[in-house]
Structure formats: structure tokens, C-alpha cells
HTML snippet that shows the backbone in 3Dmol.js (N, CA, C, O; Angstrom):
<script src="https://3Dmol.org/build/3Dmol-min.js"></script>
<div id="view" style="width:600px;height:400px;position:relative"></div>
<script>
const pdb = `
ATOM      1  N   MET A   1      39.056  24.989  45.285  1.00  0.00           N
ATOM      2  CA  MET A   1      38.408  26.033  44.432  1.00  0.00           C
ATOM      3  C   MET A   1      36.950  25.815  44.993  1.00  0.00           C
ATOM      4  O   MET A   1      36.428  24.710  45.145  1.00  0.00           O
ATOM      5  N   LEU A   2      36.393  26.988  45.268  1.00  0.00           N
ATOM      6  CA  LEU A   2      34.928  27.066  45.779  1.00  0.00           C
ATOM      7  C   LEU A   2      34.165  27.595  44.533  1.00  0.00           C
ATOM      8  O   LEU A   2      34.516  28.539  43.825  1.00  0.00           O
ATOM      9  N   SER A   3      32.974  26.759  44.378  1.00  0.00           N
ATOM     10  CA  SER A   3      32.092  27.110  43.323  1.00  0.00           C
ATOM     11  C   SER A   3      30.878  27.543  43.910  1.00  0.00           C
ATOM     12  O   SER A   3      30.292  26.802  44.698  1.00  0.00           O
ATOM     13  N   ILE A   4      30.369  28.828  43.569  1.00  0.00           N
ATOM     14  CA  ILE A   4      29.079  29.352  44.168  1.00  0.00           C
ATOM     15  C   ILE A   4      28.347  30.130  43.154  1.00  0.00           C
ATOM     16  O   ILE A   4      28.861  30.477  42.091  1.00  0.00           O
ATOM     17  N   THR A   5      27.181  30.388  43.489  1.00  0.00           N
ATOM     18  CA  THR A   5      26.355  31.301  42.488  1.00  0.00           C
ATOM     19  C   THR A   5      26.301  32.654  43.352  1.00  0.00           C
ATOM     20  O   THR A   5      25.786  32.716  44.468  1.00  0.00           O
ATOM     21  N   LEU A   6      26.918  33.755  42.665  1.00  0.00           N
ATOM     22  CA  LEU A   6      26.927  34.989  43.197  1.00  0.00           C
ATOM     23  C   LEU A   6      26.030  36.010  42.330  1.00  0.00           C
ATOM     24  O   LEU A   6      26.327  36.252  41.160  1.00  0.00           O
ATOM     25  N   ASN A   7      24.954  36.578  42.943  1.00  0.00           N
ATOM     26  CA  ASN A   7      24.049  37.475  42.255  1.00  0.00           C
ATOM     27  C   ASN A   7      23.687  36.753  40.783  1.00  0.00           C
ATOM     28  O   ASN A   7      23.728  37.339  39.702  1.00  0.00           O
ATOM     29  N   GLY A   8      23.340  35.412  40.981  1.00  0.00           N
ATOM     30  CA  GLY A   8      22.731  34.764  39.780  1.00  0.00           C
ATOM     31  C   GLY A   8      23.958  34.366  38.861  1.00  0.00           C
ATOM     32  O   GLY A   8      23.661  33.924  37.752  1.00  0.00           O
ATOM     33  N   GLU A   9      25.035  34.448  39.122  1.00  0.00           N
ATOM     34  CA  GLU A   9      26.201  34.098  38.030  1.00  0.00           C
ATOM     35  C   GLU A   9      27.173  33.022  38.840  1.00  0.00           C
ATOM     36  O   GLU A   9      27.583  33.169  39.992  1.00  0.00           O
ATOM     37  N   ALA A  10      27.413  32.018  38.042  1.00  0.00           N
ATOM     38  CA  ALA A  10      28.356  31.050  38.611  1.00  0.00           C
ATOM     39  C   ALA A  10      29.703  31.665  38.600  1.00  0.00           C
ATOM     40  O   ALA A  10      30.161  32.327  37.669  1.00  0.00           O
ATOM     41  N   ARG A  11      30.332  31.373  39.783  1.00  0.00           N
ATOM     42  CA  ARG A  11      31.680  31.889  40.130  1.00  0.00           C
ATOM     43  C   ARG A  11      32.592  30.893  40.855  1.00  0.00           C
ATOM     44  O   ARG A  11      32.106  30.004  41.555  1.00  0.00           O
ATOM     45  N   GLN A  12      33.878  31.037  40.692  1.00  0.00           N
ATOM     46  CA  GLN A  12      34.776  30.136  41.323  1.00  0.00           C
ATOM     47  C   GLN A  12      35.739  31.183  42.181  1.00  0.00           C
ATOM     48  O   GLN A  12      36.047  32.288  41.732  1.00  0.00           O
ATOM     49  N   PHE A  13      36.105  30.766  43.272  1.00  0.00           N
ATOM     50  CA  PHE A  13      36.995  31.413  44.158  1.00  0.00           C
ATOM     51  C   PHE A  13      38.046  30.487  44.747  1.00  0.00           C
ATOM     52  O   PHE A  13      37.755  29.348  45.112  1.00  0.00           O
ATOM     53  N   ALA A  14      39.180  30.954  44.829  1.00  0.00           N
ATOM     54  CA  ALA A  14      40.413  30.298  45.560  1.00  0.00           C
ATOM     55  C   ALA A  14      40.672  31.052  46.849  1.00  0.00           C
ATOM     56  O   ALA A  14      40.586  32.280  46.828  1.00  0.00           O
ATOM     57  N   GLU A  15      40.966  30.448  47.912  1.00  0.00           N
ATOM     58  CA  GLU A  15      41.268  31.067  49.251  1.00  0.00           C
ATOM     59  C   GLU A  15      40.020  31.762  49.800  1.00  0.00           C
ATOM     60  O   GLU A  15      40.228  32.617  50.661  1.00  0.00           O
ATOM     61  N   VAL A  16      38.874  31.549  49.469  1.00  0.00           N
ATOM     62  CA  VAL A  16      37.721  31.978  50.282  1.00  0.00           C
ATOM     63  C   VAL A  16      36.944  31.036  50.867  1.00  0.00           C
ATOM     64  O   VAL A  16      36.323  30.166  50.256  1.00  0.00           O
ATOM     65  N   ALA A  17      36.971  31.229  52.298  1.00  0.00           N
ATOM     66  CA  ALA A  17      36.376  30.117  53.179  1.00  0.00           C
ATOM     67  C   ALA A  17      35.038  30.689  53.856  1.00  0.00           C
ATOM     68  O   ALA A  17      34.101  29.951  54.159  1.00  0.00           O
ATOM     69  N   THR A  18      35.041  31.972  54.048  1.00  0.00           N
ATOM     70  CA  THR A  18      33.764  32.593  54.788  1.00  0.00           C
ATOM     71  C   THR A  18      33.183  33.698  53.952  1.00  0.00           C
ATOM     72  O   THR A  18      33.681  34.156  52.923  1.00  0.00           O
ATOM     73  N   ILE A  19      32.067  34.064  54.530  1.00  0.00           N
ATOM     74  CA  ILE A  19      31.474  35.372  53.828  1.00  0.00           C
ATOM     75  C   ILE A  19      32.422  36.499  53.838  1.00  0.00           C
ATOM     76  O   ILE A  19      32.594  37.214  52.851  1.00  0.00           O
ATOM     77  N   ALA A  20      33.069  36.662  55.015  1.00  0.00           N
ATOM     78  CA  ALA A  20      33.933  38.020  55.290  1.00  0.00           C
ATOM     79  C   ALA A  20      35.205  37.676  54.161  1.00  0.00           C
ATOM     80  O   ALA A  20      35.665  38.668  53.596  1.00  0.00           O
ATOM     81  N   ASP A  21      35.690  36.580  53.866  1.00  0.00           N
ATOM     82  CA  ASP A  21      36.688  36.308  52.850  1.00  0.00           C
ATOM     83  C   ASP A  21      36.132  36.811  51.462  1.00  0.00           C
ATOM     84  O   ASP A  21      36.734  37.610  50.744  1.00  0.00           O
ATOM     85  N   LEU A  22      34.880  36.232  51.167  1.00  0.00           N
ATOM     86  CA  LEU A  22      34.290  36.645  49.942  1.00  0.00           C
ATOM     87  C   LEU A  22      34.058  38.162  49.590  1.00  0.00           C
ATOM     88  O   LEU A  22      34.228  38.640  48.469  1.00  0.00           O
ATOM     89  N   ILE A  23      33.636  38.864  50.731  1.00  0.00           N
ATOM     90  CA  ILE A  23      33.570  40.324  50.709  1.00  0.00           C
ATOM     91  C   ILE A  23      34.854  41.021  50.585  1.00  0.00           C
ATOM     92  O   ILE A  23      34.874  42.135  50.060  1.00  0.00           O
ATOM     93  N   GLY A  24      35.909  40.482  51.011  1.00  0.00           N
ATOM     94  CA  GLY A  24      37.254  41.044  50.780  1.00  0.00           C
ATOM     95  C   GLY A  24      37.748  40.681  49.382  1.00  0.00           C
ATOM     96  O   GLY A  24      38.443  41.471  48.742  1.00  0.00           O
ATOM     97  N   ALA A  25      37.406  39.535  48.928  1.00  0.00           N
ATOM     98  CA  ALA A  25      37.929  39.167  47.567  1.00  0.00           C
ATOM     99  C   ALA A  25      37.111  39.938  46.416  1.00  0.00           C
ATOM    100  O   ALA A  25      37.559  40.063  45.277  1.00  0.00           O
ATOM    101  N   LEU A  26      35.991  40.389  46.788  1.00  0.00           N
ATOM    102  CA  LEU A  26      35.191  41.250  45.979  1.00  0.00           C
ATOM    103  C   LEU A  26      35.451  42.761  46.122  1.00  0.00           C
ATOM    104  O   LEU A  26      34.846  43.594  45.447  1.00  0.00           O
ATOM    105  N   GLU A  27      36.319  43.043  46.976  1.00  0.00           N
ATOM    106  CA  GLU A  27      36.798  44.413  47.336  1.00  0.00           C
ATOM    107  C   GLU A  27      35.757  45.167  47.822  1.00  0.00           C
ATOM    108  O   GLU A  27      35.678  46.345  47.473  1.00  0.00           O
ATOM    109  N   LEU A  28      34.831  44.625  48.671  1.00  0.00           N
ATOM    110  CA  LEU A  28      33.684  45.366  49.157  1.00  0.00           C
ATOM    111  C   LEU A  28      33.868  45.721  50.709  1.00  0.00           C
ATOM    112  O   LEU A  28      33.095  46.476  51.299  1.00  0.00           O
ATOM    113  N   ALA A  29      34.931  45.123  51.287  1.00  0.00           N
ATOM    114  CA  ALA A  29      35.233  45.453  52.707  1.00  0.00           C
ATOM    115  C   ALA A  29      34.975  46.984  53.063  1.00  0.00           C
ATOM    116  O   ALA A  29      35.373  47.904  52.348  1.00  0.00           O
ATOM    117  N   GLY A  30      34.269  47.153  54.240  1.00  0.00           N
ATOM    118  CA  GLY A  30      34.062  48.587  54.620  1.00  0.00           C
ATOM    119  C   GLY A  30      32.855  49.260  54.068  1.00  0.00           C
ATOM    120  O   GLY A  30      32.505  50.376  54.452  1.00  0.00           O
ATOM    121  N   LYS A  31      32.209  48.559  53.143  1.00  0.00           N
ATOM    122  CA  LYS A  31      31.017  49.037  52.455  1.00  0.00           C
ATOM    123  C   LYS A  31      29.824  48.717  53.171  1.00  0.00           C
ATOM    124  O   LYS A  31      29.856  47.704  53.870  1.00  0.00           O
ATOM    125  N   ARG A  32      28.757  49.408  53.125  1.00  0.00           N
ATOM    126  CA  ARG A  32      27.448  49.028  53.624  1.00  0.00           C
ATOM    127  C   ARG A  32      26.865  48.087  52.519  1.00  0.00           C
ATOM    128  O   ARG A  32      26.775  48.340  51.318  1.00  0.00           O
ATOM    129  N   LEU A  33      26.443  46.807  53.255  1.00  0.00           N
ATOM    130  CA  LEU A  33      25.993  45.838  52.118  1.00  0.00           C
ATOM    131  C   LEU A  33      24.956  44.849  52.994  1.00  0.00           C
ATOM    132  O   LEU A  33      24.845  44.871  54.220  1.00  0.00           O
ATOM    133  N   ALA A  34      24.378  44.162  52.265  1.00  0.00           N
ATOM    134  CA  ALA A  34      23.565  43.036  52.720  1.00  0.00           C
ATOM    135  C   ALA A  34      23.896  41.811  51.873  1.00  0.00           C
ATOM    136  O   ALA A  34      24.022  41.828  50.649  1.00  0.00           O
ATOM    137  N   VAL A  35      24.028  40.686  52.709  1.00  0.00           N
ATOM    138  CA  VAL A  35      24.358  39.291  52.202  1.00  0.00           C
ATOM    139  C   VAL A  35      23.296  38.291  52.488  1.00  0.00           C
ATOM    140  O   VAL A  35      22.942  38.083  53.648  1.00  0.00           O
ATOM    141  N   GLU A  36      22.767  37.656  51.465  1.00  0.00           N
ATOM    142  CA  GLU A  36      21.752  36.552  51.588  1.00  0.00           C
ATOM    143  C   GLU A  36      22.460  35.257  51.007  1.00  0.00           C
ATOM    144  O   GLU A  36      22.929  35.209  49.869  1.00  0.00           O
ATOM    145  N   ARG A  37      22.484  34.222  51.912  1.00  0.00           N
ATOM    146  CA  ARG A  37      23.104  32.943  51.521  1.00  0.00           C
ATOM    147  C   ARG A  37      21.849  31.831  51.594  1.00  0.00           C
ATOM    148  O   ARG A  37      21.187  31.589  52.603  1.00  0.00           O
ATOM    149  N   ASN A  38      21.709  31.293  50.439  1.00  0.00           N
ATOM    150  CA  ASN A  38      20.612  30.291  50.210  1.00  0.00           C
ATOM    151  C   ASN A  38      19.242  30.669  50.890  1.00  0.00           C
ATOM    152  O   ASN A  38      18.583  29.891  51.579  1.00  0.00           O
ATOM    153  N   GLY A  39      18.884  32.056  50.583  1.00  0.00           N
ATOM    154  CA  GLY A  39      17.598  32.501  50.899  1.00  0.00           C
ATOM    155  C   GLY A  39      17.465  33.030  52.222  1.00  0.00           C
ATOM    156  O   GLY A  39      16.355  33.415  52.589  1.00  0.00           O
ATOM    157  N   GLU A  40      18.504  33.102  53.023  1.00  0.00           N
ATOM    158  CA  GLU A  40      18.485  33.693  54.402  1.00  0.00           C
ATOM    159  C   GLU A  40      19.472  34.876  54.505  1.00  0.00           C
ATOM    160  O   GLU A  40      20.615  34.748  54.067  1.00  0.00           O
ATOM    161  N   ILE A  41      19.072  35.977  55.051  1.00  0.00           N
ATOM    162  CA  ILE A  41      20.034  37.072  55.430  1.00  0.00           C
ATOM    163  C   ILE A  41      21.005  36.594  56.429  1.00  0.00           C
ATOM    164  O   ILE A  41      20.721  35.908  57.411  1.00  0.00           O
ATOM    165  N   VAL A  42      22.180  37.015  56.095  1.00  0.00           N
ATOM    166  CA  VAL A  42      23.336  36.765  57.118  1.00  0.00           C
ATOM    167  C   VAL A  42      23.677  38.061  57.820  1.00  0.00           C
ATOM    168  O   VAL A  42      24.185  38.987  57.187  1.00  0.00           O
ATOM    169  N   PRO A  43      23.411  38.151  59.114  1.00  0.00           N
ATOM    170  CA  PRO A  43      23.861  39.409  59.597  1.00  0.00           C
ATOM    171  C   PRO A  43      25.382  39.787  59.688  1.00  0.00           C
ATOM    172  O   PRO A  43      26.162  38.878  59.973  1.00  0.00           O
ATOM    173  N   LYS A  44      25.843  40.979  59.481  1.00  0.00           N
ATOM    174  CA  LYS A  44      27.162  41.389  59.462  1.00  0.00           C
ATOM    175  C   LYS A  44      28.027  40.807  60.549  1.00  0.00           C
ATOM    176  O   LYS A  44      29.174  40.461  60.266  1.00  0.00           O
ATOM    177  N   SER A  45      27.561  40.674  61.773  1.00  0.00           N
ATOM    178  CA  SER A  45      28.182  40.050  62.875  1.00  0.00           C
ATOM    179  C   SER A  45      28.724  38.681  62.669  1.00  0.00           C
ATOM    180  O   SER A  45      29.682  38.235  63.300  1.00  0.00           O
ATOM    181  N   ARG A  46      28.032  38.006  61.710  1.00  0.00           N
ATOM    182  CA  ARG A  46      28.241  36.458  61.392  1.00  0.00           C
ATOM    183  C   ARG A  46      29.093  36.287  60.209  1.00  0.00           C
ATOM    184  O   ARG A  46      29.505  35.154  59.962  1.00  0.00           O
ATOM    185  N   HIS A  47      29.453  37.402  59.345  1.00  0.00           N
ATOM    186  CA  HIS A  47      30.163  37.194  58.167  1.00  0.00           C
ATOM    187  C   HIS A  47      31.324  36.639  58.348  1.00  0.00           C
ATOM    188  O   HIS A  47      31.681  35.914  57.419  1.00  0.00           O
ATOM    189  N   ALA A  48      32.287  36.769  59.544  1.00  0.00           N
ATOM    190  CA  ALA A  48      33.528  36.032  59.815  1.00  0.00           C
ATOM    191  C   ALA A  48      33.377  34.572  60.057  1.00  0.00           C
ATOM    192  O   ALA A  48      34.206  33.710  59.762  1.00  0.00           O
ATOM    193  N   LEU A  49      32.143  34.381  60.668  1.00  0.00           N
ATOM    194  CA  LEU A  49      31.851  32.995  61.057  1.00  0.00           C
ATOM    195  C   LEU A  49      31.144  31.843  60.213  1.00  0.00           C
ATOM    196  O   LEU A  49      31.173  30.637  60.459  1.00  0.00           O
ATOM    197  N   GLU A  50      30.529  32.463  59.207  1.00  0.00           N
ATOM    198  CA  GLU A  50      29.690  31.631  58.203  1.00  0.00           C
ATOM    199  C   GLU A  50      30.557  30.955  57.085  1.00  0.00           C
ATOM    200  O   GLU A  50      30.959  31.627  56.135  1.00  0.00           O
ATOM    201  N   ALA A  51      30.796  29.837  57.186  1.00  0.00           N
ATOM    202  CA  ALA A  51      31.735  28.989  56.108  1.00  0.00           C
ATOM    203  C   ALA A  51      30.830  28.931  54.851  1.00  0.00           C
ATOM    204  O   ALA A  51      29.613  28.763  54.933  1.00  0.00           O
ATOM    205  N   LEU A  52      31.429  29.065  53.805  1.00  0.00           N
ATOM    206  CA  LEU A  52      30.794  28.965  52.496  1.00  0.00           C
ATOM    207  C   LEU A  52      31.071  27.509  52.060  1.00  0.00           C
ATOM    208  O   LEU A  52      32.045  26.869  52.455  1.00  0.00           O
ATOM    209  N   HIS A  53      30.111  27.031  51.194  1.00  0.00           N
ATOM    210  CA  HIS A  53      30.203  25.519  50.717  1.00  0.00           C
ATOM    211  C   HIS A  53      30.089  25.556  49.143  1.00  0.00           C
ATOM    212  O   HIS A  53      29.509  26.472  48.559  1.00  0.00           O
ATOM    213  N   ASP A  54      30.610  24.627  48.584  1.00  0.00           N
ATOM    214  CA  ASP A  54      30.309  24.545  47.111  1.00  0.00           C
ATOM    215  C   ASP A  54      28.875  24.376  46.909  1.00  0.00           C
ATOM    216  O   ASP A  54      28.267  23.502  47.527  1.00  0.00           O
ATOM    217  N   GLY A  55      28.210  25.272  45.960  1.00  0.00           N
ATOM    218  CA  GLY A  55      26.809  25.285  45.567  1.00  0.00           C
ATOM    219  C   GLY A  55      26.028  26.179  46.266  1.00  0.00           C
ATOM    220  O   GLY A  55      24.850  26.299  45.928  1.00  0.00           O
ATOM    221  N   ASP A  56      26.541  26.934  47.329  1.00  0.00           N
ATOM    222  CA  ASP A  56      25.891  28.091  47.887  1.00  0.00           C
ATOM    223  C   ASP A  56      25.471  29.019  46.890  1.00  0.00           C
ATOM    224  O   ASP A  56      26.167  29.255  45.902  1.00  0.00           O
ATOM    225  N   ALA A  57      24.283  29.597  47.115  1.00  0.00           N
ATOM    226  CA  ALA A  57      23.854  30.812  46.321  1.00  0.00           C
ATOM    227  C   ALA A  57      23.769  31.998  47.170  1.00  0.00           C
ATOM    228  O   ALA A  57      23.106  32.029  48.207  1.00  0.00           O
ATOM    229  N   LEU A  58      24.425  32.930  46.730  1.00  0.00           N
ATOM    230  CA  LEU A  58      24.609  34.306  47.466  1.00  0.00           C
ATOM    231  C   LEU A  58      24.026  35.393  46.681  1.00  0.00           C
ATOM    232  O   LEU A  58      24.138  35.367  45.455  1.00  0.00           O
ATOM    233  N   GLU A  59      23.448  36.294  47.238  1.00  0.00           N
ATOM    234  CA  GLU A  59      23.083  37.621  46.790  1.00  0.00           C
ATOM    235  C   GLU A  59      23.784  38.573  47.684  1.00  0.00           C
ATOM    236  O   GLU A  59      23.573  38.520  48.896  1.00  0.00           O
ATOM    237  N   VAL A  60      24.654  39.494  47.146  1.00  0.00           N
ATOM    238  CA  VAL A  60      25.319  40.603  47.730  1.00  0.00           C
ATOM    239  C   VAL A  60      24.828  41.981  47.255  1.00  0.00           C
ATOM    240  O   VAL A  60      24.905  42.201  46.047  1.00  0.00           O
ATOM    241  N   VAL A  61      24.370  42.860  47.998  1.00  0.00           N
ATOM    242  CA  VAL A  61      23.774  44.050  47.550  1.00  0.00           C
ATOM    243  C   VAL A  61      24.536  45.145  48.348  1.00  0.00           C
ATOM    244  O   VAL A  61      24.602  45.083  49.576  1.00  0.00           O
ATOM    245  N   VAL A  62      25.080  46.098  47.672  1.00  0.00           N
ATOM    246  CA  VAL A  62      25.707  47.218  48.173  1.00  0.00           C
ATOM    247  C   VAL A  62      24.798  48.381  48.203  1.00  0.00           C
ATOM    248  O   VAL A  62      24.197  48.724  47.185  1.00  0.00           O
ATOM    249  N   ALA A  63      24.656  49.068  49.448  1.00  0.00           N
ATOM    250  CA  ALA A  63      23.756  50.201  49.711  1.00  0.00           C
ATOM    251  C   ALA A  63      24.418  51.428  49.110  1.00  0.00           C
ATOM    252  O   ALA A  63      25.602  51.661  49.352  1.00  0.00           O
ATOM    253  N   VAL A  64      23.715  52.194  48.359  1.00  0.00           N
ATOM    254  CA  VAL A  64      23.997  53.331  47.576  1.00  0.00           C
ATOM    255  C   VAL A  64      23.374  54.673  48.158  1.00  0.00           C
ATOM    256  O   VAL A  64      22.154  54.829  48.126  1.00  0.00           O
ATOM    257  N   GLY A  65      24.146  55.559  48.646  1.00  0.00           N
ATOM    258  CA  GLY A  65      23.529  56.689  49.289  1.00  0.00           C
ATOM    259  C   GLY A  65      23.150  57.724  48.211  1.00  0.00           C
ATOM    260  O   GLY A  65      23.758  57.674  47.142  1.00  0.00           O
ATOM    261  N   GLY A  66      22.187  58.670  48.401  1.00  0.00           N
ATOM    262  CA  GLY A  66      21.704  59.518  47.399  1.00  0.00           C
ATOM    263  C   GLY A  66      20.392  60.038  47.690  1.00  0.00           C
ATOM    264  O   GLY A  66      19.824  59.669  48.718  1.00  0.00           O
ATOM    265  N   GLY A  67      19.900  60.775  46.977  1.00  0.00           N
ATOM    266  CA  GLY A  67      18.495  61.277  47.115  1.00  0.00           C
ATOM    267  C   GLY A  67      18.037  62.060  46.171  1.00  0.00           C
ATOM    268  O   GLY A  67      16.889  62.500  46.237  1.00  0.00           O
TER     269      GLY A  67
END
`;
const viewer = $3Dmol.createViewer("view");
viewer.addModel(pdb, "pdb");
viewer.setStyle({}, {cartoon: {color: "spectrum"}});
viewer.zoomTo();
viewer.render();
</script>
């Protein structure tokens, strides 16, 4: 079980190993979003490569169109 802080809230996930896995678990795959892990932006090209660890703090922001 992975324990992280997501957008300021303590959360636990099973079967989540990478940022890409987390995005899938949150049902955000395919959406325009920005991910910050422990204070650093993670480029989309690295989402599948970046392993998550207990205690990581993530901010996930989804872009919303409009005007």
C-alpha cells in the first residue's frame, strides 16, 4: 500500500507504482494536467518512469478550458 499526500490530503493506493499509474487510478488519463512531486514539476514524458514512494507529496492540477 502506497501512502502519499495528494493535493494536501493523505491518501493510500494499492497497485500504484508510478505517476502514470496514479493518473490512471484517478481516472485522469488523457486529460491535460500538470504534476508536481515534492516541489518539482514532472514532465509528462517522465510520468511512466517516475516511481512513487511512501511519503511523497503530489499536486495534480487539471487544465480547464473556457473563456
